N, C-alpha and C positions, 0 to 999 in steps of 0.2 A: 598849490596847497598852502603856501607859506605867506600869502598876501595879508592874512589877518594876524600873523605873528608879530609880536612886539619885542623890542630889545629885552633880553633877560628871560624870554620864554624858553622853557626846557623842551627840546625837540629832538627828533632823530632823523637821519638821512637814510636813503637806501644804501646798499652795499657798494654801489657805483653809480655812474651817470654818463650821459652823453655830452656832446659839445654845447648844447643849449641853443644853438642857432640854426641847425639844419631843419628840413621839413619834418623829419621823424621826431625830433625833440620838440618842435613847435606844436605838433599835434598830439603830444602826450605819449609818444612811443619811443622813449629814449633808448630802449634795448635794441632798436633797429638802427640806431645811429652808427655810422661807420667808425666813429671814434669812441664808441662806448667802451668803458673798461671799469674794473672794480678797484677800490682802494687797495693800494699795496702791490698791485700787479705790474706797475711800471713807474718810471719817473714822471710820466704825465699826470698821474694821480697817485700820490704817495700815500703811505699807510695812515690809518686813522687812530692808531694806538699812541696818542700823544696828548699833551695838555691842551693844545689848540690845533684845530684842523681847518684848512681851507676847503670849502665845499662848493665846487663849481656848479652852475645851473641850479643854485639853491632855491630860486623863486618857484621852481617847478617840482622840487623834491622834498623839502623839509615838511615835517608834520609834527604837531604838538603832541606831547606825551600825556595830555589830560586824560584821566580815567584809566591809566595804565601803570603797572609797576615797571621798575627799571628793567627787570629781566624780560617782561613781555615786550617792551619797546626794543630791546636788543634783538629778540627773536624776530620781530617784524622787519628789521633791516635786511634780513636775508632768509634765515631758515624757515620761518613760518610761511613766508610768501612762497618760497620754493616748494614747500610741501603742498600748499594749496594749488599752485600751478601744475605740479606734476600729477597730483591726484585728479584734478579736473580733466586733464588730458587723457586719463584712463577712463573717463566717462562713467563714473559710478552711478548706479541706478538706485532709487529708493527700493528697499527690500532685496537688493542684489548682493552679490558676493565680491569681496575685494581681497586681494593678496598684496601685502607690502613686503618687498624683498630688501632687506637692509634696515636695521633698527638703530641707526644713529639718531641724532636729534630730529633730522628731517623725516626719517621713517616713522619714528614714534609720534611725531605731530601728525603724520599722515594717517596713522591708526586712529587717533582721536578724531581727526576731521572726517574720516570715512564713516564712523558711527554718527557723527553730528549731521552728516549729509544724508543719512538714511539707510546706510548699509545694514543688512540683517546679519551678515557674517563677515568677519574680518580675520584673515589668516596672516600671521606675522612670522617672518623667517629671518633668522640671524644665528651665527655660530656662538654668540656670547650668551651664556645662561642668564646673567643679570639683566640683559636687555630684553630677552624673551619674557622674563618675569615682569618687567615693566609693562610690556605689551599685554600680557595676560591680566594685569591689574586694570587695564583700560577696557577689557572685555574680549580681547582677541584670543584666538586659538593659535598657539605658537609652536613652531617646529624648527629644528636645527637643519641646516643644509647637509646633504649627504645622499647616499644611494637609496635611502628609504623615503626621501622627501616627496618624490612624484607620487608614489603609492599613497602616502599619508594625505596629501592634498586631494587626490582623486577620491579617497574614501570620505574625507570631510565634506566634499562637494557632491557626493552621490555619483561620482564618475564623470562629472561635467568639467571640472576645472573652474578656476575663478573667472568671473565675467570681466573684472577689471583688475589688472596687475600693475602695480606701481613700483618701479625699481629705483631705490634711493641710495645706492651704494657706490657704483662705479667699478666694483671689483669684478674681475673676469667671471668668477663663479656665479656671482649674482646675476650678471647680464645673461649668462648662458642658461640660467634656471628659468627665466621669465616665460619664454614662448611655450615650452612644454607644459607649464602650469596654467596657461591661458585657455579658457574655454573656446570652443568653436564659435566664431562670430564675435569674439570678445575684443577687448582693447588692452593694449600694453603701452605703458608710458615709461620713458627713461629720462632721468635727470642726473644720475651719477655720472661724473666725468670719466669717459672711457679712455683706454689706451689706444694708440694709433692703429694697432693691428686687431682690435676687437671687431667682430663681424656678427651678423645675424643670419640664420639660415632662411633664405628666400622661399624654398619649397614649403617649409613649415608655415610661413606667413600666408602663402598662397592657398594651400590646401585646407588650412583651418580658417581661412577668411578672417585673419586677425588684422585689426587696424593698429598700426604702430606709430607712435609719436615720440619725439624727443625734442629737447630744446633748453635754452637758458631763460630763466624766469625774468620777466619784466616786472620788477618788484613793485614799483609805485602803482601799477595798474591792478595789483592784488589787494592793496590796502582798503579800497572802498568795500570789498567783500569781507575782509578779515577783521578790520578794526572794530566794527560794531559787535561782532561775535565775541571779541575779547573784552571790550568795555562792558558788555552786558553780562559777562561771567559765564557765557555758554561755552566758550573755548578757554581752556585752562592752561595747557602746556606747562604743567607743574613738574618740578623735580629734574629738569634737564641739565641744569648747571651743577656739575658734580664737584667742581673745585673753584675757589676764588683766589685771586692774586692781586697784589698791588702792581702798578706799572713798573716799579723798580725790580720786581720779581719776574719780569717778562721772559728772560732766558730760561729760568727754572720752569715756567709754565709751558713753554714750547718743548722743552726736554721731556716733561711728563707726558704731554700730549703725543709726542712722537713715539714714546715707549709703550703707550697703551697700558701702563701699569696702574695699580691702585683704583681700578674700576673707573677710569677717566671716561667721561662721556662728552661734556662740553665745558670749556673754561670761561670764566668771567675775569677780565682784567680791568680793575678800576683805575682810571687815570687821574682822578681828582683827589 
């Protein structure tokens, strides 16, 4: 992707990369590389919140930001790509119903994408009222998790459940909510990072004939689908960055994000 990039071109990388030399990397599937990792997860690929960053395998991963805002480019490095990956693995159908469980940035992007891909009904689920309100502004019907959730979703879907359910949280309650909300013969997709002891009930999968998928997004392979949608203005992903910080304020930014105070949704740290 970067062969046409010239020195000084503003561009963005994916959230991580592979070694660049194995068969997976050479065929455009860096996510399958045995050495694939994300920025900041190890000393092999250190964090990207710095004035200068070394990007391994850059010939295969960098992409020009032409036609994009800074925040759109930031979202394409991970969140927007993961939302598309997870939603597509739930196999949404034109005119079908989609439930999105977990309304962080990835889940909210999933709501917008579900409508863009033709869903006639999108149900959005999250315990935070402000996040449900954001989903409702996108056109979704929003519910809080709790003892009434199953009955509410069944009523909203005329007793069928959602044909496609996209879990974007990783919280135990969110994971446990998915299969009961999925229609018979439906599809459930998980992208939230689970805890080691999280499990799914196999009898429910079997007797409802549910197709279950999970995985880690191969970011660069999502870009050919997403970038034209963003550049054309069809995909907006607006209002997801709730707070902005300078690099020197990084410790304060992480403290706020960890506290979940002040309506924090997604942070932007400007390094330049």
